[in-house]
N, C-alpha and C positions, 0 to 999 in steps of 0.2 A: 472792580474787585468786589466779591461777595462777602458779606459778613460771616464770621465763623460763629456757629452756635455751640454753646457748651451743653453737655448732657444734663438732664434734670438731676437735682441733688436729692434723690430718693434712694433708699437702700432696699433693694429687693430681698425678699425672703430667700435664704440659701437653700431651703428644703424644697420649695415649690417653684422657685425661679420666676415669681410674679404671676403664676397661674394658680390662684388660691382655691378655687372650687372646680371640681370635675364631676361629670355625669358618668356613672358606671352602669352598664347593662347587667341585669340580674340573670338573663338567659330565658326569662319567661316572657310571654306576650299578654297584652291586655285584651279584653274582649273585642276591641275594634281592630286587632291585628298588629298594633305597633308594639315595639319593645318596651318593657318596663325598665325604668332607670331609677337609680338613687343618686342623690347629690351628696358629695363628700367635701368637707372643707379641710384645709391644711391644719394640722394640729399645732404647728409651731407658731404661725401668724394668726391663727383663728379666722382665716378667710379674708384677711385684709390685703395680703400680697406684699406687705412691707414689714421689714424687720426692725425691731426696736434697737436703738444703740445701747450697747452694754457699757458699763463703766470703763472697761479696758479699751474699748474702741474710742470712747470719748477722750480718754487720756492720751492715746496715741495720735488722734486726729489733731490735737492742739499743738 
């Protein structure tokens, strides 16, 4: 019988679903021919990918 693993007890950000930073192409190309990109972080979790527990969530969880 194999042991059952429980999922990690982390709360993913609901807005970015755990993918906090993304690279977006601007449509222009650099002098070497590659696409120019900008990096954008999630505004809710500030690029961490994890959501903070709010007081309501802490109260319900107990």
